[in-house]
PyMOL commands that place a pseudoatom at each C-alpha (Angstrom):
pseudoatom trace, name=CA, resn=MET, resi=1, chain=A, elem=C, hetatm=0, pos=[125.398, 198.946, 188.893]
pseudoatom trace, name=CA, resn=LYS, resi=2, chain=A, elem=C, hetatm=0, pos=[128.419, 200.691, 189.900]
pseudoatom trace, name=CA, resn=THR, resi=3, chain=A, elem=C, hetatm=0, pos=[128.559, 198.451, 193.176]
pseudoatom trace, name=CA, resn=LYS, resi=4, chain=A, elem=C, hetatm=0, pos=[128.202, 195.416, 191.328]
pseudoatom trace, name=CA, resn=ALA, resi=5, chain=A, elem=C, hetatm=0, pos=[131.239, 196.373, 188.915]
pseudoatom trace, name=CA, resn=ILE, resi=6, chain=A, elem=C, hetatm=0, pos=[133.335, 197.013, 192.157]
pseudoatom trace, name=CA, resn=HIS, resi=7, chain=A, elem=C, hetatm=0, pos=[132.694, 193.878, 193.408]
pseudoatom trace, name=CA, resn=ILE, resi=8, chain=A, elem=C, hetatm=0, pos=[133.525, 192.040, 190.392]
pseudoatom trace, name=CA, resn=ALA, resi=9, chain=A, elem=C, hetatm=0, pos=[136.834, 194.255, 189.840]
pseudoatom trace, name=CA, resn=LEU, resi=10, chain=A, elem=C, hetatm=0, pos=[137.777, 193.113, 193.576]
pseudoatom trace, name=CA, resn=PHE, resi=11, chain=A, elem=C, hetatm=0, pos=[137.053, 189.472, 193.049]
pseudoatom trace, name=CA, resn=PHE, resi=12, chain=A, elem=C, hetatm=0, pos=[139.508, 189.210, 190.051]
pseudoatom trace, name=CA, resn=VAL, resi=13, chain=A, elem=C, hetatm=0, pos=[142.057, 191.074, 192.157]
pseudoatom trace, name=CA, resn=MET, resi=14, chain=A, elem=C, hetatm=0, pos=[141.520, 188.612, 194.871]
pseudoatom trace, name=CA, resn=LEU, resi=15, chain=A, elem=C, hetatm=0, pos=[141.585, 185.904, 192.612]
pseudoatom trace, name=CA, resn=MET, resi=16, chain=A, elem=C, hetatm=0, pos=[144.991, 186.962, 191.167]
pseudoatom trace, name=CA, resn=GLN, resi=17, chain=A, elem=C, hetatm=0, pos=[146.263, 187.070, 194.543]
pseudoatom trace, name=CA, resn=GLN, resi=18, chain=A, elem=C, hetatm=0, pos=[145.406, 183.870, 195.508]
pseudoatom trace, name=CA, resn=SER, resi=19, chain=A, elem=C, hetatm=0, pos=[147.401, 182.554, 192.599]
pseudoatom trace, name=CA, resn=CYS, resi=20, chain=A, elem=C, hetatm=0, pos=[150.877, 180.998, 193.060]
pseudoatom trace, name=CA, resn=GLY, resi=21, chain=A, elem=C, hetatm=0, pos=[153.707, 181.674, 191.002]
pseudoatom trace, name=CA, resn=ILE, resi=22, chain=A, elem=C, hetatm=0, pos=[153.674, 183.626, 187.553]
pseudoatom trace, name=CA, resn=TYR, resi=23, chain=A, elem=C, hetatm=0, pos=[150.926, 182.677, 185.346]
pseudoatom trace, name=CA, resn=SER, resi=24, chain=A, elem=C, hetatm=0, pos=[151.252, 183.570, 181.592]
pseudoatom trace, name=CA, resn=PHE, resi=25, chain=A, elem=C, hetatm=0, pos=[148.403, 182.807, 178.894]
pseudoatom trace, name=CA, resn=THR, resi=26, chain=A, elem=C, hetatm=0, pos=[150.501, 179.807, 177.778]
pseudoatom trace, name=CA, resn=GLY, resi=27, chain=A, elem=C, hetatm=0, pos=[149.212, 178.090, 180.911]
pseudoatom trace, name=CA, resn=ALA, resi=28, chain=A, elem=C, hetatm=0, pos=[152.821, 178.001, 182.452]
pseudoatom trace, name=CA, resn=SER, resi=29, chain=A, elem=C, hetatm=0, pos=[152.814, 178.298, 186.404]
pseudoatom trace, name=CA, resn=ILE, resi=30, chain=A, elem=C, hetatm=0, pos=[156.103, 179.401, 187.098]
pseudoatom trace, name=CA, resn=PRO, resi=31, chain=A, elem=C, hetatm=0, pos=[157.602, 179.991, 190.751]
pseudoatom trace, name=CA, resn=PRO, resi=32, chain=A, elem=C, hetatm=0, pos=[157.825, 183.932, 191.032]
pseudoatom trace, name=CA, resn=GLU, resi=33, chain=A, elem=C, hetatm=0, pos=[161.466, 183.547, 192.053]
pseudoatom trace, name=CA, resn=ALA, resi=34, chain=A, elem=C, hetatm=0, pos=[162.689, 181.699, 189.175]
pseudoatom trace, name=CA, resn=LYS, resi=35, chain=A, elem=C, hetatm=0, pos=[164.289, 183.806, 186.822]
pseudoatom trace, name=CA, resn=THR, resi=36, chain=A, elem=C, hetatm=0, pos=[166.380, 181.618, 184.193]
pseudoatom trace, name=CA, resn=PHE, resi=37, chain=A, elem=C, hetatm=0, pos=[166.190, 178.387, 182.595]
pseudoatom trace, name=CA, resn=SER, resi=38, chain=A, elem=C, hetatm=0, pos=[168.867, 175.983, 180.937]
pseudoatom trace, name=CA, resn=VAL, resi=39, chain=A, elem=C, hetatm=0, pos=[168.600, 173.307, 178.476]
pseudoatom trace, name=CA, resn=GLN, resi=40, chain=A, elem=C, hetatm=0, pos=[171.880, 171.237, 178.122]
pseudoatom trace, name=CA, resn=GLN, resi=41, chain=A, elem=C, hetatm=0, pos=[172.548, 169.615, 174.676]
pseudoatom trace, name=CA, resn=PHE, resi=42, chain=A, elem=C, hetatm=0, pos=[170.744, 166.285, 174.532]
pseudoatom trace, name=CA, resn=PRO, resi=43, chain=A, elem=C, hetatm=0, pos=[173.167, 163.827, 172.913]
pseudoatom trace, name=CA, resn=ASN, resi=44, chain=A, elem=C, hetatm=0, pos=[171.827, 161.378, 170.792]
pseudoatom trace, name=CA, resn=ASN, resi=45, chain=A, elem=C, hetatm=0, pos=[172.587, 157.931, 172.325]
pseudoatom trace, name=CA, resn=ALA, resi=46, chain=A, elem=C, hetatm=0, pos=[170.052, 155.977, 170.023]
pseudoatom trace, name=CA, resn=LEU, resi=47, chain=A, elem=C, hetatm=0, pos=[171.417, 152.643, 167.913]
pseudoatom trace, name=CA, resn=LEU, resi=48, chain=A, elem=C, hetatm=0, pos=[170.333, 154.727, 164.756]
pseudoatom trace, name=CA, resn=VAL, resi=49, chain=A, elem=C, hetatm=0, pos=[171.969, 158.280, 165.007]
pseudoatom trace, name=CA, resn=GLU, resi=50, chain=A, elem=C, hetatm=0, pos=[170.177, 160.831, 163.229]
pseudoatom trace, name=CA, resn=PRO, resi=51, chain=A, elem=C, hetatm=0, pos=[172.994, 163.685, 163.017]
pseudoatom trace, name=CA, resn=LEU, resi=52, chain=A, elem=C, hetatm=0, pos=[170.670, 166.537, 163.180]
pseudoatom trace, name=CA, resn=LEU, resi=53, chain=A, elem=C, hetatm=0, pos=[168.082, 165.233, 165.886]
pseudoatom trace, name=CA, resn=SER, resi=54, chain=A, elem=C, hetatm=0, pos=[170.256, 166.292, 168.890]
pseudoatom trace, name=CA, resn=ASP, resi=55, chain=A, elem=C, hetatm=0, pos=[170.623, 170.137, 167.828]
pseudoatom trace, name=CA, resn=GLN, resi=56, chain=A, elem=C, hetatm=0, pos=[166.879, 170.078, 166.592]
pseudoatom trace, name=CA, resn=PHE, resi=57, chain=A, elem=C, hetatm=0, pos=[165.569, 168.767, 169.885]
pseudoatom trace, name=CA, resn=SER, resi=58, chain=A, elem=C, hetatm=0, pos=[167.693, 170.993, 172.173]
pseudoatom trace, name=CA, resn=ASN, resi=59, chain=A, elem=C, hetatm=0, pos=[167.027, 173.930, 170.190]
pseudoatom trace, name=CA, resn=ALA, resi=60, chain=A, elem=C, hetatm=0, pos=[163.228, 173.348, 169.925]
pseudoatom trace, name=CA, resn=LEU, resi=61, chain=A, elem=C, hetatm=0, pos=[163.461, 173.013, 173.769]
pseudoatom trace, name=CA, resn=ARG, resi=62, chain=A, elem=C, hetatm=0, pos=[164.877, 176.345, 174.134]
pseudoatom trace, name=CA, resn=ASP, resi=63, chain=A, elem=C, hetatm=0, pos=[162.740, 178.134, 171.982]
pseudoatom trace, name=CA, resn=ARG, resi=64, chain=A, elem=C, hetatm=0, pos=[159.855, 177.197, 173.625]
pseudoatom trace, name=CA, resn=PHE, resi=65, chain=A, elem=C, hetatm=0, pos=[160.908, 178.564, 177.170]
pseudoatom trace, name=CA, resn=MET, resi=66, chain=A, elem=C, hetatm=0, pos=[162.393, 181.518, 175.267]
pseudoatom trace, name=CA, resn=ASN, resi=67, chain=A, elem=C, hetatm=0, pos=[158.877, 182.125, 173.203]
pseudoatom trace, name=CA, resn=GLN, resi=68, chain=A, elem=C, hetatm=0, pos=[156.235, 181.095, 176.060]
pseudoatom trace, name=CA, resn=THR, resi=69, chain=A, elem=C, hetatm=0, pos=[157.929, 182.231, 179.566]
pseudoatom trace, name=CA, resn=SER, resi=70, chain=A, elem=C, hetatm=0, pos=[159.873, 185.459, 180.403]
pseudoatom trace, name=CA, resn=LEU, resi=71, chain=A, elem=C, hetatm=0, pos=[162.557, 183.413, 181.704]
pseudoatom trace, name=CA, resn=GLN, resi=72, chain=A, elem=C, hetatm=0, pos=[166.192, 184.338, 180.633]
pseudoatom trace, name=CA, resn=MET, resi=73, chain=A, elem=C, hetatm=0, pos=[168.286, 181.318, 179.055]
pseudoatom trace, name=CA, resn=ILE, resi=74, chain=A, elem=C, hetatm=0, pos=[171.703, 180.841, 180.519]
pseudoatom trace, name=CA, resn=ASN, resi=75, chain=A, elem=C, hetatm=0, pos=[174.281, 178.085, 179.471]
pseudoatom trace, name=CA, resn=ALA, resi=76, chain=A, elem=C, hetatm=0, pos=[173.806, 176.035, 182.660]
pseudoatom trace, name=CA, resn=ASN, resi=77, chain=A, elem=C, hetatm=0, pos=[172.387, 175.336, 186.111]
pseudoatom trace, name=CA, resn=GLY, resi=78, chain=A, elem=C, hetatm=0, pos=[169.415, 177.502, 185.398]
pseudoatom trace, name=CA, resn=ASP, resi=79, chain=A, elem=C, hetatm=0, pos=[166.674, 177.940, 188.189]
pseudoatom trace, name=CA, resn=LEU, resi=80, chain=A, elem=C, hetatm=0, pos=[164.709, 175.452, 185.459]
pseudoatom trace, name=CA, resn=ASP, resi=81, chain=A, elem=C, hetatm=0, pos=[167.326, 172.997, 184.501]
pseudoatom trace, name=CA, resn=PHE, resi=82, chain=A, elem=C, hetatm=0, pos=[166.724, 170.675, 181.657]
pseudoatom trace, name=CA, resn=GLU, resi=83, chain=A, elem=C, hetatm=0, pos=[169.305, 167.716, 180.726]
pseudoatom trace, name=CA, resn=GLY, resi=84, chain=A, elem=C, hetatm=0, pos=[168.957, 164.309, 179.208]
pseudoatom trace, name=CA, resn=GLU, resi=85, chain=A, elem=C, hetatm=0, pos=[169.731, 162.410, 176.162]
pseudoatom trace, name=CA, resn=ILE, resi=86, chain=A, elem=C, hetatm=0, pos=[167.842, 160.937, 173.056]
pseudoatom trace, name=CA, resn=THR, resi=87, chain=A, elem=C, hetatm=0, pos=[167.725, 157.227, 173.907]
pseudoatom trace, name=CA, resn=GLU, resi=88, chain=A, elem=C, hetatm=0, pos=[165.701, 155.974, 170.686]
pseudoatom trace, name=CA, resn=TYR, resi=89, chain=A, elem=C, hetatm=0, pos=[165.200, 156.633, 167.150]
pseudoatom trace, name=CA, resn=VAL, resi=90, chain=A, elem=C, hetatm=0, pos=[163.882, 153.766, 165.189]
pseudoatom trace, name=CA, resn=THR, resi=91, chain=A, elem=C, hetatm=0, pos=[161.700, 153.037, 162.433]
pseudoatom trace, name=CA, resn=SER, resi=92, chain=A, elem=C, hetatm=0, pos=[159.206, 150.044, 162.421]
pseudoatom trace, name=CA, resn=PRO, resi=93, chain=A, elem=C, hetatm=0, pos=[156.657, 148.589, 160.143]
pseudoatom trace, name=CA, resn=VAL, resi=94, chain=A, elem=C, hetatm=0, pos=[152.969, 148.646, 161.403]
pseudoatom trace, name=CA, resn=ALA, resi=95, chain=A, elem=C, hetatm=0, pos=[149.580, 147.957, 159.656]
pseudoatom trace, name=CA, resn=ILE, resi=96, chain=A, elem=C, hetatm=0, pos=[150.707, 144.625, 157.881]
pseudoatom trace, name=CA, resn=GLN, resi=97, chain=A, elem=C, hetatm=0, pos=[148.936, 143.779, 155.113]
pseudoatom trace, name=CA, resn=SER, resi=98, chain=A, elem=C, hetatm=0, pos=[147.688, 140.210, 154.043]
pseudoatom trace, name=CA, resn=ASP, resi=99, chain=A, elem=C, hetatm=0, pos=[150.692, 139.561, 151.683]
pseudoatom trace, name=CA, resn=GLN, resi=100, chain=A, elem=C, hetatm=0, pos=[152.999, 140.459, 154.747]
pseudoatom trace, name=CA, resn=THR, resi=101, chain=A, elem=C, hetatm=0, pos=[154.117, 143.899, 153.904]
pseudoatom trace, name=CA, resn=ALA, resi=102, chain=A, elem=C, hetatm=0, pos=[153.830, 146.795, 155.728]
pseudoatom trace, name=CA, resn=ALA, resi=103, chain=A, elem=C, hetatm=0, pos=[151.285, 149.582, 154.631]
pseudoatom trace, name=CA, resn=LEU, resi=104, chain=A, elem=C, hetatm=0, pos=[152.625, 152.032, 157.264]
pseudoatom trace, name=CA, resn=ASN, resi=105, chain=A, elem=C, hetatm=0, pos=[155.750, 152.388, 158.882]
pseudoatom trace, name=CA, resn=ARG, resi=106, chain=A, elem=C, hetatm=0, pos=[156.317, 154.541, 162.169]
pseudoatom trace, name=CA, resn=LEU, resi=107, chain=A, elem=C, hetatm=0, pos=[159.007, 156.757, 163.115]
pseudoatom trace, name=CA, resn=THR, resi=108, chain=A, elem=C, hetatm=0, pos=[159.453, 157.012, 167.017]
pseudoatom trace, name=CA, resn=ILE, resi=109, chain=A, elem=C, hetatm=0, pos=[161.917, 159.350, 168.669]
pseudoatom trace, name=CA, resn=THR, resi=110, chain=A, elem=C, hetatm=0, pos=[162.291, 158.651, 172.629]
pseudoatom trace, name=CA, resn=VAL, resi=111, chain=A, elem=C, hetatm=0, pos=[164.104, 161.209, 174.984]
pseudoatom trace, name=CA, resn=ASN, resi=112, chain=A, elem=C, hetatm=0, pos=[165.160, 160.821, 178.838]
pseudoatom trace, name=CA, resn=VAL, resi=113, chain=A, elem=C, hetatm=0, pos=[164.848, 164.215, 180.559]
pseudoatom trace, name=CA, resn=ARG, resi=114, chain=A, elem=C, hetatm=0, pos=[166.183, 165.236, 183.947]
pseudoatom trace, name=CA, resn=PHE, resi=115, chain=A, elem=C, hetatm=0, pos=[164.122, 168.329, 184.904]
pseudoatom trace, name=CA, resn=THR, resi=116, chain=A, elem=C, hetatm=0, pos=[165.425, 170.161, 188.092]
pseudoatom trace, name=CA, resn=ASN, resi=117, chain=A, elem=C, hetatm=0, pos=[163.231, 173.125, 189.543]
pseudoatom trace, name=CA, resn=LYS, resi=118, chain=A, elem=C, hetatm=0, pos=[165.632, 174.840, 192.154]
pseudoatom trace, name=CA, resn=PHE, resi=119, chain=A, elem=C, hetatm=0, pos=[162.448, 176.414, 194.200]
pseudoatom trace, name=CA, resn=ASP, resi=120, chain=A, elem=C, hetatm=0, pos=[160.243, 173.601, 193.873]
pseudoatom trace, name=CA, resn=GLU, resi=121, chain=A, elem=C, hetatm=0, pos=[162.123, 170.079, 194.380]
pseudoatom trace, name=CA, resn=SER, resi=122, chain=A, elem=C, hetatm=0, pos=[158.500, 168.277, 194.056]
pseudoatom trace, name=CA, resn=LYS, resi=123, chain=A, elem=C, hetatm=0, pos=[158.241, 169.483, 190.559]
pseudoatom trace, name=CA, resn=SER, resi=124, chain=A, elem=C, hetatm=0, pos=[161.580, 168.163, 189.433]
pseudoatom trace, name=CA, resn=PHE, resi=125, chain=A, elem=C, hetatm=0, pos=[161.397, 164.496, 187.645]
pseudoatom trace, name=CA, resn=GLU, resi=126, chain=A, elem=C, hetatm=0, pos=[163.120, 162.221, 185.313]
pseudoatom trace, name=CA, resn=SER, resi=127, chain=A, elem=C, hetatm=0, pos=[160.997, 160.532, 182.758]
pseudoatom trace, name=CA, resn=LYS, resi=128, chain=A, elem=C, hetatm=0, pos=[161.110, 158.952, 179.399]
pseudoatom trace, name=CA, resn=PHE, resi=129, chain=A, elem=C, hetatm=0, pos=[158.970, 161.004, 176.724]
pseudoatom trace, name=CA, resn=SER, resi=130, chain=A, elem=C, hetatm=0, pos=[158.160, 159.067, 173.461]
pseudoatom trace, name=CA, resn=GLN, resi=131, chain=A, elem=C, hetatm=0, pos=[156.207, 160.222, 170.533]
pseudoatom trace, name=CA, resn=TYR, resi=132, chain=A, elem=C, hetatm=0, pos=[155.618, 158.645, 167.053]
pseudoatom trace, name=CA, resn=VAL, resi=133, chain=A, elem=C, hetatm=0, pos=[154.291, 159.309, 163.703]
pseudoatom trace, name=CA, resn=ASP, resi=134, chain=A, elem=C, hetatm=0, pos=[153.263, 156.597, 160.902]
pseudoatom trace, name=CA, resn=TYR, resi=135, chain=A, elem=C, hetatm=0, pos=[153.900, 157.451, 157.318]
pseudoatom trace, name=CA, resn=PRO, resi=136, chain=A, elem=C, hetatm=0, pos=[153.070, 155.342, 154.025]
pseudoatom trace, name=CA, resn=SER, resi=137, chain=A, elem=C, hetatm=0, pos=[155.684, 152.635, 153.759]
pseudoatom trace, name=CA, resn=SER, resi=138, chain=A, elem=C, hetatm=0, pos=[155.692, 153.546, 149.876]
pseudoatom trace, name=CA, resn=GLN, resi=139, chain=A, elem=C, hetatm=0, pos=[157.790, 156.494, 150.926]
pseudoatom trace, name=CA, resn=ASP, resi=140, chain=A, elem=C, hetatm=0, pos=[161.336, 156.342, 151.679]
pseudoatom trace, name=CA, resn=LEU, resi=141, chain=A, elem=C, hetatm=0, pos=[162.374, 157.814, 155.231]
pseudoatom trace, name=CA, resn=ASN, resi=142, chain=A, elem=C, hetatm=0, pos=[164.905, 159.957, 153.977]
pseudoatom trace, name=CA, resn=SER, resi=143, chain=A, elem=C, hetatm=0, pos=[162.495, 161.807, 151.839]
pseudoatom trace, name=CA, resn=VAL, resi=144, chain=A, elem=C, hetatm=0, pos=[159.878, 162.343, 154.689]
pseudoatom trace, name=CA, resn=LYS, resi=145, chain=A, elem=C, hetatm=0, pos=[162.372, 162.251, 157.649]
pseudoatom trace, name=CA, resn=ASP, resi=146, chain=A, elem=C, hetatm=0, pos=[162.441, 166.036, 158.082]
pseudoatom trace, name=CA, resn=GLY, resi=147, chain=A, elem=C, hetatm=0, pos=[159.333, 166.695, 158.315]
pseudoatom trace, name=CA, resn=LEU, resi=148, chain=A, elem=C, hetatm=0, pos=[158.603, 163.712, 160.530]
pseudoatom trace, name=CA, resn=MET, resi=149, chain=A, elem=C, hetatm=0, pos=[161.109, 164.792, 162.844]
pseudoatom trace, name=CA, resn=THR, resi=150, chain=A, elem=C, hetatm=0, pos=[159.626, 168.170, 163.409]
pseudoatom trace, name=CA, resn=GLU, resi=151, chain=A, elem=C, hetatm=0, pos=[156.529, 167.052, 163.954]
pseudoatom trace, name=CA, resn=ILE, resi=152, chain=A, elem=C, hetatm=0, pos=[157.490, 164.653, 166.802]
pseudoatom trace, name=CA, resn=ILE, resi=153, chain=A, elem=C, hetatm=0, pos=[160.080, 167.250, 168.118]
pseudoatom trace, name=CA, resn=ASP, resi=154, chain=A, elem=C, hetatm=0, pos=[157.071, 169.444, 168.483]
pseudoatom trace, name=CA, resn=MET, resi=155, chain=A, elem=C, hetatm=0, pos=[155.125, 166.943, 170.208]
pseudoatom trace, name=CA, resn=LEU, resi=156, chain=A, elem=C, hetatm=0, pos=[157.780, 165.928, 172.784]
pseudoatom trace, name=CA, resn=VAL, resi=157, chain=A, elem=C, hetatm=0, pos=[158.374, 169.457, 173.697]
pseudoatom trace, name=CA, resn=ASP, resi=158, chain=A, elem=C, hetatm=0, pos=[154.821, 170.158, 174.332]
pseudoatom trace, name=CA, resn=ASN, resi=159, chain=A, elem=C, hetatm=0, pos=[154.980, 167.159, 176.821]
pseudoatom trace, name=CA, resn=ILE, resi=160, chain=A, elem=C, hetatm=0, pos=[158.071, 168.087, 178.473]
pseudoatom trace, name=CA, resn=PHE, resi=161, chain=A, elem=C, hetatm=0, pos=[156.967, 171.733, 178.766]
pseudoatom trace, name=CA, resn=ASN, resi=162, chain=A, elem=C, hetatm=0, pos=[153.615, 170.983, 180.075]
pseudoatom trace, name=CA, resn=LYS, resi=163, chain=A, elem=C, hetatm=0, pos=[154.872, 168.549, 182.640]
pseudoatom trace, name=CA, resn=ALA, resi=164, chain=A, elem=C, hetatm=0, pos=[157.507, 170.998, 183.707]
pseudoatom trace, name=CA, resn=VAL, resi=165, chain=A, elem=C, hetatm=0, pos=[155.531, 174.262, 184.261]
pseudoatom trace, name=CA, resn=VAL, resi=166, chain=A, elem=C, hetatm=0, pos=[151.799, 173.367, 183.548]
pseudoatom trace, name=CA, resn=ASN, resi=167, chain=A, elem=C, hetatm=0, pos=[149.790, 172.363, 186.170]
pseudoatom trace, name=CA, resn=TRP, resi=168, chain=A, elem=C, hetatm=0, pos=[146.503, 171.609, 184.624]
for i in range(1, 168): cmd.bond("trace and resi %d" % i, "trace and resi %d" % (i + 1))
show_as sticks, trace
zoom trace
């Protein structure tokens, strides 16, 4: 019985040695030599500019890395570095009814992200990320946009975090 416990313990030690990078319970796999990250401000270059969107998005991405990794945030040129721009903030009708009115509207936000991993260039990328949320057309966008933007930003940050540091 004691031998079996020792074998199990050795198995887990060997398994941990075989893993590459730093692993956290969030699923992040970060090169062990990486110590810092940086997120540049994402300017809002969309045709329709929502004044708070740039700050909210950039801060949400920073917060995700501060809360779910042990990396230190620096202003620029981090070991993991994010930059880009918001390219789309648009609302459009969906679910057109028989009387040619929309039952739902859709708010879509798209960001272009350039990610640089200084220790593993194969993980670096430039990609567009887009997410949307539908809302009833009976609601005015100005009355629901804060909640919609928060929801969309959360989804965008999840996708960016996963592509940058989660190797599933």
